[in-house]
C-alpha positions as CSV (number, residue, x, y, z in Angstrom):
1,M,72.4,99.0,82.0
2,A,71.3,100.6,85.6
3,F,71.4,98.2,87.7
4,D,69.5,100.4,90.9
5,S,66.2,98.5,90.3
6,L,67.4,95.4,90.1
7,A,69.2,95.5,93.2
8,A,67.0,96.9,95.3
9,R,64.5,94.3,93.9
10,A,66.8,91.2,94.7
11,L,68.4,93.1,98.1
12,D,65.0,93.9,99.5
13,T,63.6,90.1,99.2
14,A,67.3,89.0,100.7
15,S,65.6,91.2,103.7
16,K,62.4,90.4,104.2
17,R,63.5,85.9,104.0
18,G,65.5,87.4,106.7
19,A,69.2,88.5,105.8
20,A,70.8,90.8,108.6
21,Y,73.2,91.8,105.5
22,A,73.0,91.2,102.0
23,D,75.4,92.4,99.0
24,I,74.0,92.2,95.1
25,R,77.2,91.9,92.2
26,F,76.3,92.4,88.4
27,E,79.3,91.0,86.2
28,T,79.9,91.6,82.0
29,A,83.3,90.3,82.0
30,R,84.2,90.1,78.1
31,S,86.9,87.8,77.5
32,E,89.2,87.6,74.3
33,H,91.9,84.8,73.5
34,I,94.2,85.1,69.5
35,E,97.1,82.3,69.2
36,V,99.2,81.6,66.7
37,R,101.7,78.6,66.5
38,N,103.9,77.2,63.6
39,G,102.8,80.4,61.4
40,V,99.1,79.8,61.8
41,V,96.5,80.8,64.1
42,A,95.5,78.0,66.1
43,G,93.0,79.6,68.4
44,L,90.9,82.7,68.6
45,A,88.1,82.8,71.4
46,D,86.2,85.9,72.2
47,S,83.0,85.5,74.8
48,T,81.0,87.3,76.9
49,S,79.7,86.4,80.3
50,R,76.8,88.2,82.0
51,G,75.0,87.5,85.8
52,Y,75.0,88.3,89.0
53,G,75.3,86.5,92.4
54,I,73.9,87.1,96.0
55,R,75.4,86.7,99.2
56,A,72.8,86.9,102.2
57,L,74.0,86.9,106.3
58,V,72.2,85.1,108.4
59,D,72.9,84.2,111.8
60,G,76.7,84.2,111.3
61,A,76.0,82.3,108.3
62,W,76.8,82.9,104.7
63,G,74.8,82.1,101.9
64,F,75.4,82.9,98.1
65,A,73.3,82.1,94.7
66,A,73.7,83.5,91.3
67,S,71.8,83.6,88.0
68,S,72.0,85.1,84.5
69,N,68.3,85.6,84.7
70,L,67.4,89.9,85.2
71,E,63.7,89.2,85.3
72,N,62.1,89.7,88.8
73,A,60.9,86.8,89.4
74,A,64.6,85.0,89.2
75,L,66.0,87.8,90.8
76,D,63.5,87.1,94.0
77,A,64.3,83.4,93.6
78,T,68.1,83.6,93.8
79,A,68.5,86.0,96.7
80,A,65.6,83.7,98.3
81,R,67.7,80.3,97.3
82,A,71.1,82.8,98.8
83,V,68.9,83.2,102.5
84,Q,68.1,79.5,102.0
85,I,71.6,78.9,102.1
86,A,72.8,81.4,105.2
87,Q,69.8,79.5,107.3
88,A,71.2,76.1,106.4
89,S,74.9,76.8,107.2
90,A,73.8,79.0,109.8
91,S,71.5,75.6,111.3
92,I,74.7,73.1,111.2
93,A,77.5,75.7,112.0
94,R,79.8,75.0,115.4
95,R,81.1,78.2,115.2
96,R,79.4,81.5,113.1
97,F,82.4,83.8,111.8
98,G,80.0,86.4,109.8
99,A,79.1,89.9,110.8
100,I,78.3,92.7,108.5
101,P,80.9,94.6,106.8
102,P,81.9,97.7,109.0
103,L,81.9,100.3,106.3
104,A,80.0,101.1,103.2
105,Y,81.0,102.9,99.7
106,R,79.1,105.0,96.8
107,D,82.2,105.2,94.1
108,R,83.6,104.3,90.8
109,F,86.7,102.7,89.8
110,V,88.2,102.6,85.9
111,S,92.0,101.0,85.5
112,A,94.2,103.0,84.6
113,L,94.7,102.6,80.2
114,K,96.6,104.2,77.7
115,Q,94.8,102.4,74.4
116,D,92.1,100.2,74.6
117,P,92.3,97.0,73.0
118,A,89.1,97.3,70.9
119,S,90.8,100.4,69.0
120,V,93.5,98.0,67.4
121,P,91.7,96.0,64.4
122,L,91.8,92.1,65.2
123,G,94.0,92.3,61.9
124,A,96.7,94.3,63.5
125,R,96.6,92.3,66.4
126,V,97.0,88.5,64.8
127,A,99.8,89.8,62.3
128,L,101.7,91.2,65.8
129,L,101.5,87.3,66.9
130,L,102.6,86.1,63.0
131,E,105.6,88.5,63.2
132,A,107.1,87.5,66.7
133,E,106.1,83.7,66.4
134,K,108.1,83.4,63.0
135,L,110.9,85.8,64.0
136,L,111.2,82.4,66.9
137,H,112.4,80.1,63.6
138,V,116.2,80.7,64.3
139,D,116.8,77.6,62.8
140,P,115.2,73.8,61.3
141,R,115.5,72.7,65.6
142,V,113.0,74.9,66.7
143,S,109.8,72.3,66.0
144,T,107.1,74.7,67.4
145,G,106.6,78.2,68.0
146,R,103.8,79.8,69.6
147,A,102.8,83.5,70.5
148,W,99.4,84.5,72.3
149,I,97.4,87.2,73.3
150,D,94.8,87.6,75.9
151,L,92.5,90.4,76.4
152,W,90.1,90.6,79.6
153,H,87.6,93.6,80.3
154,T,85.5,93.7,82.8
155,D,82.0,95.8,84.3
156,K,81.1,95.1,88.2
157,V,78.1,96.9,89.7
158,F,77.9,96.0,93.7
159,F,75.5,96.8,96.4
160,S,74.4,96.1,99.2
161,T,71.6,96.4,102.1
162,I,74.5,99.1,104.2
163,G,74.0,101.4,100.6
164,S,77.4,100.5,99.2
165,R,76.8,101.4,95.3
166,L,80.2,100.6,93.5
167,E,80.9,100.9,90.2
168,Q,84.1,99.0,88.6
169,T,85.3,98.9,84.8
170,L,88.2,96.3,85.0
171,Y,91.1,96.0,81.8
172,Q,93.7,93.7,81.9
173,S,95.8,92.1,79.1
174,G,98.9,90.2,78.4
175,G,100.4,88.1,76.0
176,G,103.9,86.0,75.7
177,I,106.0,84.0,73.2
178,Q,107.3,80.7,73.5
179,A,109.5,78.2,71.6
180,I,110.4,74.4,71.7
181,A,113.3,73.0,69.8
182,V,113.7,69.5,69.5
183,G,117.6,67.8,68.6
184,E,120.4,66.1,70.4
185,G,118.3,63.5,71.6
186,D,117.0,66.5,74.0
187,M,113.7,69.3,74.1
188,Q,114.5,72.4,75.2
189,T,111.8,75.6,76.2
190,R,112.1,78.9,76.3
191,S,109.3,81.6,77.0
192,F,109.3,85.3,77.2
193,P,108.3,87.1,79.2
194,G,109.0,85.4,81.9
195,D,107.3,81.5,81.6
196,I,103.8,82.5,81.0
197,G,104.3,85.7,79.3
198,L,103.7,89.6,80.9
199,Y,100.5,90.2,82.4
200,A,99.5,93.6,83.9
201,A,96.6,95.8,84.7
202,G,96.1,98.2,81.3
203,G,95.5,97.7,77.6
204,W,97.1,97.2,74.3
205,E,99.9,99.1,75.8
206,V,100.4,96.1,77.8
207,I,101.1,94.0,74.8
208,E,103.6,96.8,73.3
209,Q,105.6,96.5,76.8
210,A,106.2,93.3,75.9
211,R,108.5,93.4,72.9
212,L,107.6,90.4,71.5
213,P,109.0,90.6,68.3
214,E,111.7,92.1,69.2
215,N,113.2,89.4,71.4
216,A,111.8,86.7,69.5
217,Q,115.4,86.0,67.9
218,R,116.7,85.6,70.7
219,I,114.3,83.6,72.6
220,G,114.7,81.1,69.4
221,E,118.6,80.9,69.9
222,E,118.0,80.5,73.8
223,A,116.6,77.4,73.1
224,V,118.7,76.0,70.5
225,A,121.4,76.7,72.1
226,L,120.3,74.6,75.2
227,L,120.0,71.8,73.7
228,S,123.8,71.3,74.0
229,A,124.3,73.1,76.9
230,A,125.8,71.3,79.9
231,Q,124.3,70.2,82.7
232,C,123.4,72.4,85.6
233,P,125.1,70.9,88.4
234,S,124.2,69.7,91.8
235,T,125.8,71.8,94.2
236,Q,125.4,74.2,97.3
237,T,126.0,77.6,96.2
238,D,124.9,81.3,95.6
239,L,121.8,81.8,93.6
240,I,120.8,84.7,91.7
241,L,116.9,84.6,90.1
242,G,115.5,86.7,87.4
243,G,112.7,88.8,87.9
244,S,110.2,86.3,87.1
245,Q,110.9,83.5,88.9
246,M,110.8,85.9,92.1
247,S,107.2,86.4,91.0
248,L,106.9,82.8,90.8
249,Q,109.3,82.7,93.9
250,I,107.1,84.9,96.1
251,H,103.4,83.4,95.0
252,E,104.3,79.7,96.2
253,S,105.5,80.7,99.6
254,C,104.4,83.8,100.7
255,G,100.9,84.0,98.8
256,H,99.4,81.6,99.7
257,P,100.7,80.6,103.1
258,A,99.5,84.7,103.6
259,E,95.6,84.0,103.0
260,L,94.4,83.9,105.9
261,D,91.2,81.2,105.3
262,R,94.0,78.9,104.5
263,V,95.7,80.0,107.9
264,M,93.1,79.0,110.2
265,G,92.0,75.9,108.2
266,W,89.1,77.3,106.2
267,E,90.5,76.4,102.9
268,A,92.9,73.7,102.7
269,N,91.8,71.4,99.9
270,F,93.2,72.8,97.1
271,S,97.0,73.8,98.3
272,G,97.3,72.6,101.8
273,V,97.7,74.5,104.6
274,S,100.5,77.2,105.8
275,F,103.5,77.3,108.3
276,L,102.2,81.1,109.1
277,E,100.6,80.8,111.8
278,V,98.6,83.9,113.5
279,D,100.5,83.2,117.1
280,Q,103.5,84.1,114.9
281,L,102.2,87.3,113.9
282,G,105.1,89.8,114.7
283,K,107.3,87.4,115.6
284,L,108.3,85.0,112.5
285,K,111.4,85.4,111.5
286,Y,110.5,85.4,107.5
287,G,113.5,86.5,105.7
288,S,116.5,88.9,105.9
289,D,116.0,92.7,106.8
290,I,116.4,93.5,104.0
291,V,112.5,91.2,102.8
292,T,109.6,93.8,103.1
293,I,106.6,92.2,100.5
294,V,102.9,94.1,100.7
295,V,99.3,94.0,99.6
296,D,98.8,96.7,97.3
297,N,96.0,96.9,95.2
298,T,95.7,100.3,94.7
299,L,98.7,99.8,92.4
300,S,98.5,101.3,89.0
301,E,100.0,98.9,87.1
302,G,99.0,95.3,88.7
303,L,97.4,92.5,87.2
304,A,95.0,91.9,90.7
305,T,94.4,96.4,90.7
306,T,90.8,97.3,91.4
307,G,89.0,100.3,93.5
308,Y,87.0,97.4,95.4
309,D,87.2,94.0,96.4
310,D,83.9,91.4,95.8
311,E,82.4,92.1,99.4
312,G,82.9,95.5,98.9
313,S,86.2,96.6,100.1
314,K,88.3,99.5,99.7
315,S,91.2,98.7,98.0
316,V,94.5,99.5,100.2
317,A,98.6,98.6,101.0
318,S,99.3,96.8,103.9
319,D,102.3,94.3,105.1
320,I,102.7,90.6,104.8
321,V,106.3,91.0,105.5
322,R,108.4,93.8,107.1
323,N,111.9,94.0,107.8
324,G,112.1,90.0,107.9
325,V,109.2,89.3,110.1
326,L,105.8,88.5,109.4
327,A,103.5,90.8,109.8
328,G,99.8,90.8,108.2
329,Y,98.3,88.4,105.8
330,E,95.4,88.6,102.6
331,M,92.2,89.1,104.5
332,S,88.6,89.5,104.6
333,N,86.0,90.9,106.8
334,D,85.8,88.0,108.8
335,T,88.6,86.4,108.8
336,A,90.8,90.3,109.6
337,R,88.1,90.6,112.5
338,A,88.6,87.2,114.3
339,I,92.4,88.5,114.3
340,G,91.3,91.8,115.4
341,R,92.5,93.5,112.0
342,E,90.5,95.4,109.5
343,S,90.0,94.1,106.0
344,N,92.7,94.6,103.0
345,A,90.5,94.4,99.9
346,C,91.6,90.3,99.6
347,V,88.5,88.7,98.6
348,R,87.9,88.1,94.7
349,A,85.5,85.5,93.1
350,Q,86.5,84.1,89.3
351,S,82.4,85.4,88.2
352,W,79.4,86.5,89.2
353,E,78.7,83.1,89.4
354,F,81.3,81.7,92.0
355,V,81.2,82.4,95.8
356,P,83.9,85.3,96.7
357,M,87.0,84.0,99.0
358,I,89.9,85.2,99.6
359,R,92.3,85.3,96.9
360,M,95.9,86.3,96.1
361,C,95.9,90.1,94.8
362,N,98.8,92.4,94.2
363,L,101.6,90.9,95.9
364,N,104.9,92.9,96.2
365,L,108.3,92.1,97.0
366,L,109.4,96.3,97.6
367,P,112.6,96.4,95.5
368,G,116.3,97.0,97.2
369,N,119.1,99.7,95.9
370,T,121.8,97.8,93.7
371,P,121.3,97.7,90.2
372,F,120.5,93.7,88.6
373,E,124.2,94.2,87.1
374,N,125.3,94.7,90.4
375,L,124.0,90.9,92.2
376,F,126.8,89.8,90.1
377,D,129.7,91.6,91.1
378,D,131.0,89.9,94.6
379,V,129.7,86.8,93.2
380,K,133.2,83.8,92.9
381,H,131.1,80.9,92.3
382,G,127.0,81.4,91.7
383,I,124.2,80.4,88.8
384,Y,121.9,82.7,87.8
385,M,118.2,81.4,86.7
386,E,115.8,82.6,84.6
387,S,112.0,81.6,83.6
388,N,110.2,78.8,85.6
389,R,109.9,75.4,84.3
390,S,108.4,73.3,87.0
391,W,107.5,73.5,90.4
392,S,106.7,71.7,94.0
393,I,105.8,73.1,97.2
394,D,104.4,71.1,100.1
395,D,101.5,71.6,102.3
396,H,102.5,73.9,104.0
397,R,104.5,76.0,102.0
398,L,107.4,75.6,103.6
399,N,109.9,72.9,101.5
400,F,110.0,73.2,98.4
401,Q,111.8,72.8,95.0
402,F,111.7,75.1,91.3
403,G,113.0,74.6,87.8
404,C,113.9,77.2,85.5
405,Q,114.2,76.9,82.0
406,I,117.8,78.7,81.7
407,A,120.9,79.2,84.0
408,W,124.4,80.5,83.5
409,E,127.5,80.3,85.4
410,V,128.6,83.5,87.6
411,H,132.5,83.5,88.0
412,N,134.3,86.3,89.6
413,G,130.9,88.6,88.9
414,K,131.1,87.7,85.3
415,R,128.0,85.5,83.8
416,G,129.3,82.1,82.1
417,R,128.5,79.1,80.3
418,M,124.8,78.6,79.8
419,L,123.6,75.2,81.8
420,K,120.5,73.4,81.4
421,N,117.4,72.1,83.3
422,P,118.4,73.9,86.2
423,T,116.7,73.3,89.6
424,Y,117.1,74.9,92.7
425,G,115.3,74.5,96.5
426,G,114.9,75.0,100.1
427,V,113.0,75.5,103.5
428,T,111.1,79.0,102.9
429,P,112.0,80.6,106.0
430,T,115.8,79.7,105.3
431,F,115.8,80.9,101.8
432,W,114.8,84.0,102.1
433,S,116.9,84.8,105.3
434,S,119.2,83.9,102.9
435,C,118.4,87.3,100.4
436,D,120.8,89.5,100.7
437,A,120.8,91.7,97.8
438,I,117.1,92.9,95.3
439,A,117.6,94.7,92.5
440,D,116.7,98.4,92.7
441,R,113.7,99.8,91.0
442,S,114.7,100.0,87.7
443,S,114.2,96.3,87.1
444,W,111.2,96.8,89.6
445,V,108.1,94.4,86.9
446,A,104.5,93.9,88.3
447,W,104.3,90.0,86.7
448,G,100.8,89.0,86.3
449,T,99.7,85.3,87.3
450,P,96.3,84.9,85.0
451,H,95.0,82.4,85.9
452,C,96.3,81.1,90.0
453,G,93.8,78.5,90.9
454,K,92.5,78.1,94.2
455,G,89.2,76.4,95.8
456,E,87.4,73.6,95.4
457,P,84.8,73.6,93.2
458,M,88.5,75.8,92.0
459,Q,88.4,79.0,91.1
460,T,90.6,80.8,88.4
461,G,91.8,84.5,90.0
462,R,94.9,86.7,88.5
463,T,97.1,87.4,91.0
464,A,100.7,89.8,90.5
465,Q,103.7,89.2,91.8
466,C,105.9,92.9,91.9
467,T,109.2,92.1,91.9
468,S,113.3,92.9,90.9
469,P,115.5,90.0,90.2
470,A,117.3,89.0,93.6
471,R,120.4,86.8,95.3
472,F,120.6,84.3,97.7
473,R,123.6,82.6,99.7
474,N,124.2,79.5,99.8
475,V,121.5,77.4,97.7
476,G,120.8,73.9,97.3
477,I,120.6,73.5,93.8
478,G,119.9,70.0,91.5
479,M,119.0,68.3,95.6
480,G,116.5,66.5,96.4
481,Y,114.6,68.0,99.9
482,S,116.3,65.3,102.2
483,A,120.1,67.3,101.1
484,L,117.9,70.3,101.2
485,E,116.9,69.7,104.6
486,Q,121.0,69.1,105.9
487,A,121.9,72.0,104.1
488,A,119.3,74.3,105.8
489,G,119.5,72.8,109.5
């Protein structure tokens, strides 16, 4: 469907009502979820949502309104409502940060795609999940097996009063398996890939890359083995984290605190504020010299990859941490201008009916030069952990404690016995400063997070934290916050 005339009408109405700038974002989003549980199809959902959202700028303040009605009267009313909200905001604002975006673009972007999921018959999709879930049941103690697939196809068209016209077609896919074992007075869970599955930009090739049937038997066996595994001890020792757990570590202890609206105090209700203050740019030692974390919304496989964000800024790559030092943030046009920088296109909305805001996007820990197996070589005593089970972090993103599904002892460079209920924790800069090795590109994965929450009312976003496994020295294992603070200081 061509939206040009509809956009022209809405933007003209907004301008006539007093907007110094306005943009409109049309979206058609299709979402499919299939889940198999214990041999039957437990969930099958296929939904499509269509509508548009309008932003208007009046006297440095923003207004937003949305509708699914494309008739002329509805377009006029929605544009007028966005202007009215902006005017009301301007009338009570102590400071007005809003400004007209600096650049206009006319472009088209399509996600990298090898196989459109629509080309795979529904029966074949379900059959894959049934096969993978069946293979999880290696023992009667596997009480629950799950296998699932999520597929998203989104079309967006963005117009602005400064002349932007952006068409985008986004494909995002993912899936996973999970075994829950019960016995010996215990319950244990193993999931794959990672704790939530493998999610990335692309089509059916992402599901094939996850290799669910090929790994199902092992995951079922590990879930059962955990029932009789030794309890992970409380100790201070070296720690190696698998890739998916590293993804969560980056997400919680760097991704959220690096959102500039959170740093500036504009967003605090849902996940707190941030210790990464603006006056520490170029000064704060966030981690060791080998730690470099970048936002890269151009990464072909990144779950958050787009050509442009939802305020029309072009996707780029930029530093958050460079050689261990705080170097930047995830930014919008307005927040970037407030600190003398340019947006790195980190503004997203859950859908057409939500106001765009700063979101974590593709946040990537650059790989090191150590093959994964060599991370263990000079560890005399340590623990290797995989796949998140629980997490807790304070409202400044400093003190944290995470639990994993599974762990193994490491002695003299070799993995030993399996351990259950492992936890670790620390203080964010101290923890990242203890990182002394990152695995190389061969084990670097674009781990996607399909349901990241932010804001009130809450919006769900799709993010990615691309990383390899990594090694940390002298970490608190199985300790509470007080013990971790003593160990850190």
